N, C-alpha and C positions, 0 to 999 in steps of 0.2 A: 672029617675035619669041618668044624662049624665056622662059616664066614661071618665076621662081624660087619654090620652096616657101616658104610663110609660116612664120616661126619663132614658136613659142609663147613666151609670157612666162615667164620663169624662176620656179620655185616657191620661195617664201620659206619657209625652215625656221627655226623658233625655235631658238635655241641650246639644247642639251640642259641645260646648267647652269641657264639661266633657267627652263625648264619645270619641272625638278625642284624648284627653289627655290619656285616658285609652288605646286606641289602640297604641298610640305612645310609651307608657311605655312597652306594650307587645312586640312591634317590637324591641325596644332597647334591651330588655332582650334576644332576639334571634338574635342579630346583628351578632354574630359569624357564624350564619347559612347562611349568604349572599353567593350566589353562586360564586365560584372562580375557575380559571383554575389550580391553583397549589399554592405552598407556596409563602408567601411574601418574599421580599428580606431580610428583617430582620430575618425571620425564617430560611433561608438558612445560612446567615452569622453568626448567633448566635452560630453555632457549633464551630466556631473558638475560642470562649471564654470558651468553656467547658473544664473541666480538661482533661489532655492528656489521662488518662486511660479510659475516657468515650466517647471519640470522635469516632463517627461512620464514619466520612469522614474528609478529610483535605480541608480547604478553603484557596486558594492561590490567593492573589491579583495580577492581571496582571500589572506589572510595568517594568521598564528597567531591574531591577535585575532578576526577574523571567523569562523575555523573554530571557535574556542572558543564564540562566541555561537551558532553553528549547532548545536552539540551540545545546547544547551538548547531547540532548536525542538521543540515538541510538536505532536501532532495528526496526524502522518503515520503511517498504519496500517502502512506497510512496515517500520517499525522500532520499533513499540510493544511493550509487554510487559504481560502480565496483572498481574504484580506481586504477586499473592496466593499465597504459597508455604506457606500453612498446611496442616496435615494434614486428613484427612477428619473429619467431624463424627459424633458418636454418633447413631444413628438415633433419632428421636423421633416419637411419635404426634402427628398434627396434625388440625386441623379438616378434615372431609371424608373421613378415612380410614375404611375398613370393617374392623371388628374382630370376631373371634369369641372366645368364652370357653368353656373347659371346666373344670368343677369336680369335684374328687374328694373323697369322704369315706372315712374309714378303715373304716367298717362300716355295717351296716344300722340302721334305726331313726332316722336323722337326717333333715335337711331333704330330702335327695335319696334317701330310702330306696326310692322307686319308680323310681329311675333304673336304667339297665342295669348289670349287674355287670361289673366290670372284669376282663378276662382276664389282665391283667398282675400283679394283686395280689389274692390270695385274700381274699374278704370285702369288698373295697372297692367303692364305687359311684361312677359318674361321670355327669355330666349336661352336655350341650352346650347353651349358650345361643345362640339364633339370632343370625346376624350383624346388626350394627347400625352405623350411621354416627355418627361423632363429630360432635355438633351444633355449631352456631355458638358455643354457650356453653362448648364444650370438654369436655362431660361425656357419659358413657354410663350406662345404667341396668342394674343387676345385681339379680336377685331376692334379696330379704332383705338386700341390702347397700345398696340405695338408689342415689342418684346418686354416681358416682365420677368425679373429675376425670381426664381422659385426655390432653388436648392439652398438648403441650410436655413430656411425660414419657416415660420409657422403659417398655417392656412390663413389666420387672421391678418398677418402682415401682408400676405399676397393679396387678400381681398381689399385692404385699404389702398394699396398701390394701384390696383385696377380701378377702384372707384375714383381716386384722384385723377387718373389718366382720362377717365370718361367725363369728368366734370366739364360742363359747357358744351358737351357733345350729346349727352343723353340726359333725359329728364330725371333728376334726382336718382341716379343709378344706385342700386344695391347689388352686391356680388356675393355669391356663395361658392367657395372652392372646396371640393371634396376629393380626397385621395381614394380612388377606387381600388388601386392595386399598389400597396406600399412595398414595393420591391426593395427599397433601400433600408427598410427597418426590419429585415428578416433575421431570424436566428436559425442557424443550421444545426440540426440534431442528427448525430450519426451513431454507429455502433450497435449496442444491444438494446436500442429502443424497439418497442414492439412493432412499430411501423417499418423498421429497417432503415429509416432515414427520411427526414422531412425538413421543410423550411417553414418556420412558424413566424408569422408577423407579430411584432411587439405591439400590444394594445396601448391606447393612449393613457390608460390608468397605470401602466407599468406592470411587467410580469417578472416573476421570480424564477429561479432555476427549476424548481419542481413544477411550476405552472407550465413551463415550456415543454418539459419532458412528458407531462400528462397530456398536453395537447398533441404531442407526437405519438401517443399511444401507450405511454408508460414504459416499464422496463421488462424485458424478456427474461433476464437472468435473475437468480436469487439476489435479493437486496444485500445480504450479508457478504456476498462475493463480488459486489459491483462497486465501481468507482465512477465519479463524474469528473471528466477532464474538460476544463474550460480554457479555450484559447481566445485571448483578447489582445489584439495588436501583436507585439513580440513576446508576450508572456503567456506561458502555459502552466497550469496548476491542476493536480489531481487530488481529489478529496473523496474519502469513503462515502458511499451513498447513505449508509446508516448515519453518518455524522451530519450530512446535509439534512436528513429527515428529522434528526433529533435536536439539532442546534439551530434555532431560527437565525442566528447570526451568519451561518454558512449558507442559508437559503437566500442568497443575495439577488438583487435585481439584475436582470440581463440587459445588455445594450445592443443596439443594432450592429450587425456584423459579427457578433459572438458566434463561436462554434462550440457546441456541447457534444462531447463524445462519451457515451456510456460504455464502459469497459468492464468486462468480466475477467477478474484476475483472482482465482482462489488463493488464499494465503495459507502457507504451510510452514511448520517448523518441525525439526527432527529431534526426538528424544532418544538418547543412547546411553548405555552404561548402567549404573546402579540406580535406576529409577524404577518405579512401579510399573511403567509401561514403556517399552521400546517400540516406537512407531513413528510414522509420519502423521502429525496431528494438525488438523485444520483449525483455523481461528477466524474470527470475524475481520472484515476488511478494516475496521477501525483500529485493530491492533490489540496486543496484550502486553502486560508487563512480565518480567521474569518470574515474579511470584505467581502470577496466574498461570504461566506456562508450566512451571514445576507442578502446580496443582493438577493441571490437565494431564500431565505425564505420570500422575500417581505419587508424586513426592519422592523423597530419597528413601531408599531401603535401609532400615535400621541395621540389618544384619550385614550389609555389604558396603554401604556408601561411605566415602571419605568426605565429611562436611567441608573440608578445606579444598577439596578438588572438584568444585563445580565450575564448569567452563562453558563459555558461549563462543563458538567458532563462527567467524563472519568475514566475508569479503567486503571491506570498506572501500568507498570511493577514494581515490588517491588524493583528491582535493581536501578531504576531511582527515584522512590518515596522517598526512604530513604535519598536521597540527598536534599530533600526539607525540610526545618526546620519545616514547618507547618504540615508535614505528620508524624512527630515523635509521636509514641504512637498509631497511627491508625493501627488497626489489618488488616492483609492481608488475602485474600482468593484465593486459587489457584494461588499463585504467583502474585496477583494483589492487588492494593490498591486504594480505592475510593478517588478520588480527584475532587474537584469542583474549577474551575477557575472563578474568578469574575472580571469584567471590568466595570469601571465607564465611561459611554459614555458621561457624562456631561463634562468631562475633555477633552479639545481639543487634548491633547497628546495621548488620547486613540485611535484616528484615526490612528496614526502611529503604535501603539501597535497592533491594530486589523489587520493591514496589515502585521504584522510579525508573529502573532500567527497562527500556523498551525492547521487546523481541521483534525482529523484522522477518519479513518473508524469506524462507529458506535458511534461516539460522539453524545451527546444530548445537543442541544443548547436550553436553557430555558430563556425566558424573563418574569419577573414577572410583575404583574399589579402595577400601581402607587397607593400609599395610598389613593389618592383622588378618585380612581375608586370605592373603596368599599363604600365611602360616597355617590357617585352618584347613585350606585345601591340601597343603602338604601333609598335614597330620592325617587327614582323611585318606589320602592316597597311600600314605605309609601304612595305616591300619589295614587297608584293603589288600595290600601286598603281603604284609608281615603276618597277619592273623592266620591265613591258611598255612603258611610255611611253619609257623610256630606250632599250630595244631598238629600238622603232619609229623613234625619232629617229635612232639610229645608222644604221639601214638606209637611211632617207631621205637622210641626208647622204652616204652612200656612193654612192647612185644619182645624186644631184646632182653 
């Protein structure tokens, strides 16, 4: 009896259309999990419509009004100005200065008849008074003339007072007052000066900021990363070194008692999102505009960027942020308020605005993906998953 071979049960293959539909539904359910570099433009901007008490940050649209308000923002050293463009001051004797005096008489027989004969004038006599320090009361002592006020006066004024005091006592007296150690007219240079720190006297002709820094040995740090901080009285201002060197109006005359501090403070902003370069990008101490910063970051990517979703994230000083209507109700932390500036690069006027908006140290520039980018990513993911399944199902059907 011949045994017939057993037949296997037929393999059941799901219809390709049904399988693809099932996978599509599964992917659509997980569409929110499509990879992304950050929030969408709508996610950032929606905070502006939240109740004031619930706002985590302020969203400010960059337009002519907000740009005008930002021009009044003070306290940023990148764009500050010394502001004092007065000329140099006449040198004055001050408390603590060391002065020397030389007195001449027209002939012998006077108060200084025992003095050394002057080689420059026949018959005249001169006497040198030992150096002395101008006291806290502002006076110096001159033999036969008594106490003479010196502080706050020029050397010529002091000479005339001594000559008048010696009239009738000395023979046609002539006096020369010299400041040998001008301690009261010093400018202190600190920080990244090549000498590490120095006290530089102000010359009678008047010295400017760069003159004093050069006398202290110059700058140790790169100029594009350096600032000059001037403390005068109760006012302190920081100005970029490159600006002081390039703008003669900022290379102002120093005054006795000024403190110049050379500070090295590298400036950085962060580019993130749909830009040609995601990085921490340095810029010169004098600063950059948003247009320049976007150029440094490689611009917006045509294939990904949402031109309406260009944002600058910044911690603004509370004193300035409270002037922004959009920042009302936003809580501060450490004297700073979170502010996000948004610019619509589809608007041609935004090109002018971007060239007026200043980017500050540690600003974060974020460009969101365009809404269509997520759809493209979904389609790519869909094709990656569906194509192999579709091909396998077609082969199985062909074999069957």
